[in-house]
Every structure is written in C-alpha cells, then in structure tokens.
N, C-alpha and C positions, 0 to 999 in steps of 0.2 A: 520566306521571312526576310525582311530587309535588314541592312546592317545598322539601322537605328531603331530596331524593334524595342518597344518599351520606353523609349526616351521621349522627352517633351521639349519642344522648341518654341521660343518666344520671338516673334517677328514683328517689328514695327513697320509701318507703311505697308501693311499686309493686305489691304483691300483690293489692290489691282497692280498691274505692272510687274516690276521685278519682285515686289513683296509677295504677290499672289503666286508667281512662278516659283519662288523659293519655298513657299508653303506647300505647294503641290508636289514639288520634287522631294522635300523632306518627308512628307506624308507617304509618298510612294515608297520611300526607303524605310518606313515603319514608324515614324515619329508622330505623336499627337502634337497639335499646334495651338498656341496662344497667339491670336491675331489682334493687333492694335492698329487703329487708324484714326485720324482726327475727324474725318467724315464731314468737314465743312471747309469753306474757302478761307484763304488768308488774303487780305485786300491787296497787298503789294505784289502778289503772285498773279500773273496775268492769264493763267489757264486754270480751268476748274480742277479742283482736287476730288478725291474719291467721295462717294456718297455712302450712307448707311446701307443702301441696296447693294452696292459693290462689296462691302464688307460681308454682308449676309450671304451673298452669292459665293464668295470665296470660302466661307465656312462650310457651305453646302457642298462645294467641290471636294473639300477635305473629307467630309463625312462620307461622301460617295466612294472614297477610297478606303472605307472601313476604318477610319481613324477618328479620334475625338477632336473637336475644335471648340475653343472658347473665343468668342468675338467680343472685343472691347473697343468702345468709342472713347478715345482719350487723346489728349494733346501731349506730345512728348516734351513740350516746354513746361508742363505742369508736373513737377516731380511727385508731389503728394498724391495727386490723382492717379498717376501712372503706377506708383509703388503700391498703392492700395488695391488697384485693380489687379495687378500681378499677384499680390499676396492671395487674393481670392481665387485666382485661376490656379495657382500652385496648390492651394488647399483642395480644390476640386479635382485636379489631375494627379496630385500626389508627389510631384517632383519637378525639377527643372534641370536640363542638361545642356541646352544649346541656346545661344542668343544671337540673333541676326539684327543688328541695329541698322535698319535700311531706310527709315523715313527721311525724306528730304524734299526740298523745293528749289526752284530756280527762278527767282523773281527778277528777270531781266527787264530792261526798259529801253525805249527809243531815245529818251532824253533823261536828264538827271538833275532836276532842280534840287535845291538843298534838302527840302523836306522829303521828296520822293527817294532821293539817294540814301538819306539817313535811315528812313524806315525800312527800305529794302535791305540795306546792310544789316540792320539789327534783326530783322525777321529771319534772314537766311542763316545768320550766325546762331541765332537762338534755336532754330530747328535743326540745322545740319551739324552743328557742333554741340550746343547745349543739350539738344535732344539725344544725341548719342551718349553723352556723359550721363544724362538722367536715366537712359535705358540701362546702361551698364551698372550704375549704382543701385537701381531698383532690383536688378537681377542678382548682384553679387552675393547678398546674404543667402539666397536660396542655393546658388551653385556651391558655395563654400560649405554650407550646412549639410548638403547632400553627401559630401565626402567621397564622391565618385569621380572627381575631376570634371571636365567639361570643355566646351569650346565656344568662343565668341568670335563672330565675324562682323567687322565694322565696315560699312559701305563708305568708301571715299570716292575717288574719281581720278581720271587722268589729270584733272585740275588740282589734285592733291600731290602731283608729282612735278608738273610743269607750271609755269607762271602765267596761266591764261587770265586775261582781263580785257575789257573794253573801256575801263576807267569809270564805269558807272558803279553806284553803290551795290547793286545786286550782283553784278559780275565779280567785283572785288571781294565782296563778302563771301560769295560762293567759293572762290579760290582759297581765301583765308580759312574758311571753315573746313574745307576738305583737307588742307594741310594740317589743321589742328587735329583732325581725326587721327592722323598718323601719330601725333604726339600722345594722344590718349592710348592708342593701341600699344605703342612701345612701352609706355609706363606701366600699363596693366599687365602686359606680357611678363615683365620682370616681377611685379608685385604678386601675381597669381601663380607663377611657376611652382612655388612650393606646394600649392594645392593641386597640381597637375591640371590646371585650367589654362588652356591655350587661347591666345588672342592674336588675331591676324586682321589685316585690312585688305579689301579688294578695291581695284581701281579700274572701273569700266571706262571704255570709250563711249561714244553715243550708242544708245540702246533704243530699240523700237518700242517705246512706251509713250504715254501722254506727255511726259516731261520734255521729250525731244520732238514729238510729232503732234503738234497742236497748231491751230491757225495762228496764234500770236507768235509762237516760236518761228514758224515758217516765214511770216512777214518780217520778223526781226532779223532773220538771216538774209532774206532777200534784199532788205534795205542796205545792208552792208555785208557783201559776201565774205569779207575777212572774218566776220563773226563766226562763220561756219567752219573755220579752219580746225576747231577742236573736234570736228567730226570727220576729218580727212585722215584716213588710216593708211598704213603702209600696204597691208593686204587689200586686195580689190573688193572691199565690202564697205558700204556706206554706214550701215547701222548693224549692230549685233542684235540678236533676239534675246529676250529675257531668259530663255532656257540656257543660253550660252553662259550667262552669269550664274545661274542656278547650279550648273554642273560644277563650277568652281567652288561654290558655297558647300555643296554636298560633299565634295572631296575634303575641304578644310575641316568640316565638322566630323568626319568619319575617322575610324581607327587607321585608315590608310595614311592619314596625316598626323598620326599620334605624336610625332616628335617635331612637328612644324609649329613654331610660335614666334611672334615678333616679326612677321614677314609682310611686306607690301607686295601683293600679287596683282600685277597688271593683267587685265583681260581686255586687250586694247587693239587687237589686230595689227600690232606693231607700231601703233601711234607714237608711243613714248620713245621708241628707238630711232625715229626719223631725225 
C-alpha cells in the first residue's frame, strides 16, 4: 500500500513529459489521477504539444497500475471549462487531495517582430501563469470542502529564480510567468495554512522532455549557444529526467513533507548556485 492510498491527484499538462511522469509516480504511491491536457497546438509555440492519443495512453498507464484515471481535454486558460471538468471528475472519484499545476509552454523564437513577440508573451503568460492560477482556483473549493488538508505543487523553473531572457517576447514572458508562479505559491501558502493545505513550487533545470528536446529548440540553441546557458548545470548532467522531478513532487505531497509549505524547491543539479 502506497503512502497516497485513497487520495486523488489533479495534474495539468498530464498527457506526456513531466506531467505523465508525475501521474505514474503518484499512482504508484496509491493515488487516483485526474489528467488534464489541452491536446492541441498553440500557434506561437514552435513545437507540437500533446495529442488526445498521448492523454489516453497516460490514462491507460495509470489504470495498468490498478488506479483510477479520469482524462480531460481542457485548456488551462479557460477557467470555466477547467472548473466544470474538475467538478465532474471529483464527483466521479469522490474527493480531491493533491494538485500539481504542471501545464506549460516555451514559445521561443529566432526573431521578434512586434506581432510575434506580443503574441508569444501573451500566450506564455496566459498558460504558464494564468493557467496555474486557474488550476488552483478550480481545485480550492474541493480541497477546502474535504476538510482533510492537502498539498499543491506549482511548477515554476530555474527561470523563476534567475533572470533568464534573450529579449524576445516568448523568453521574457516565460521568465515573468515563472516568477509569477512563486507569488501565487507564497500567497496561497499563507491563505490556505489554516486549512492545513500546503503549497510549494518546484524549479527544475532543463528536463529531457519535448519542451527541451525538439527540433525547433535544438536549432534555436544552436543558432546562439548562449541561449543554452539555462541548461548548463553545476553537476555534470545536461538534462534531468522527468522522474527526477517526480521524486520531488512525490515527496512534497506526502506526509514526509507535512510541515513544508511556502517553499521554492530547486531541482536543478546546482544550476542556481552557480
């Protein structure tokens, strides 16, 4: 029996990458999983996002671990759709205990004319910051009503600690959004403490997922090697694996971290200490 037996976790960006890894780790620890993903592309983002087939595959992997899975195609930018879908999932599974606000994009570009830069900035802030806020506020009524406490993990980045940018709209928006996630985390950690609901943020360095390892991103880094400095770590590893991040998520949502809240946790191979 895992240490999350009987609990339910809500994970955005759950179709693949870190989200899939988090889902499988928490399911292994005993949780049933609500999986959300947009399952279509966003024009300013130059690599393909997950598909409905990816989302369905992740749900199948969770079920293969003898846990229940609810798969939802929803855009975290659309609060009404997200909240309605989560309400239905909680009605089906009976409760909500854990939130992992993981959905994110990285709409980098080679050049930055006014329209491209403005759209990329708006899209990344809307997804990576607004989407985190929407995820939290959709989940909060269920966590509070449960009366059992709970745990929220908000995915930021090393770019939420350090001032990374290449002056394009996408890169500037990415850094701004990831810093903003810390503000949401800190405010909610104080607001929800009386309910024994803990809120923390994680700050990964580069991770071996489609966001970091795709043809566009590799060409973007090759064109200007300085752009890749956000993936140069102190420890001799280029990229972490999704499971490395999931290990931290699993700890933060477990009773082993029951008195940890309001914390920014780098999982960065020493990058932020350089």
